[in-house]
N, C-alpha and C positions, 0 to 999 in steps of 0.2 A: 393226298396230293401235297406236293411240296410247294411252299411259297418261296418266291425268290428272296434271297438275302438283301437287306437294305443296303444301298450304296453308302459309300463314305460321306458323300454330301448329305444324304438323308440322315445318317447318324449324327453328324455334326450339327445339323439343323435341329434335331430333337434335343441334343444336349444344350444348345443355346436357348431353346424355348423353356427348358427346365430351369436353367440358371439365371434367365433374364430377370425375373422379379427380385431375386436376391441381390443380383449385382445393381439394379436400379435403386433398391432400398439402400444399399451400401453407399452409392454415389450421393444420393440425397442426404443421407445421415452425415457424410464427411463434409458436405457443404453447409448444411443447416445446423449441425451441432455446435461448432464454434460461434456462429452467429447468435443462436439462441442463448447459450451460456454467457456470451458477452453482453447481451441485452439484459439478461436477468441479474447480472452483477456478480457472476461466479468467477470472473477473471479480473485480475488487478494488474494495472500497468506498473512497471517497475518504478517509474517516476512518482506514482501515487504512493507506493509503498515506501519509497525513500523519503518523501515529504512527511509522511506520518511518523516515521522512525525519528527524523530530525526533530519534529515537533514534540515528540515524546521525550527526547533527550533534553531538549531545551527547557521543557517544563520541569523535569527532574533537577536540572542544574539551578533553575530559578528557585525551586523549593529549598535546595540546600543553601542558596544565597540568603533567602529570607530567614532561614533558621539561624545561620551564622550571625546575621545583623541583629536579630532579636536576642540572641545569647550574648552578644557583646555589651549590651546595656539597654536600658529602657529607651524606647523610641517615642518621641513626642507625637501625639495623635495627628494633628493637622500638618503633615509635611507637605511642603510645596514640591513642585516637579523638580526643581534644581537640587533640593536637599535629598529627595528620593533617589535621584540619578547618582549623586555623589556617594551616597551610602551604598547603593547597589554596585557602583563601580568598585568600591573598596572591597566588597565581600563576594563579588561574582567570580573572581579568578581563583583558580586553584593555586596552592603555593608554588611559586616558581614559574607560573604561566601568566600570560596576559589575558585580560578579560574579553570574552567574546561580546561584541556589541548587541547581539540578539539576546544573550543571557542578561546583560545589563538591563535592556529594555524590559524583558519579561519580569526580572526581579523588581525593578522599580514600579512596574504596574502592580505586582503582587503586594508590595509594600504600601502602595496607595489605597488599597482597600480590598 
């Protein structure tokens, strides 16, 4: 005996039932994946990365400033805030450039202790 061929609607329904779990998992993964990775800390905002980069550059420049100040001559141990700031302002700038106030502050802090 011949069984009747499934209709177009029946075939589409069968295909949907077979694909539904996979498509549901895909949709949940597309929504939950970024949320989970953001909460876990795998994503970094560009502003956070930029702030970390600027802090690293400032720390490097302050280190160069301290080394130049120490190489220029002996530094009296108990420097007050004004003397440290003046010394930092003198050595914080690269030749031919003006000193960045943040570098001056970091250099004077490093010179203090």
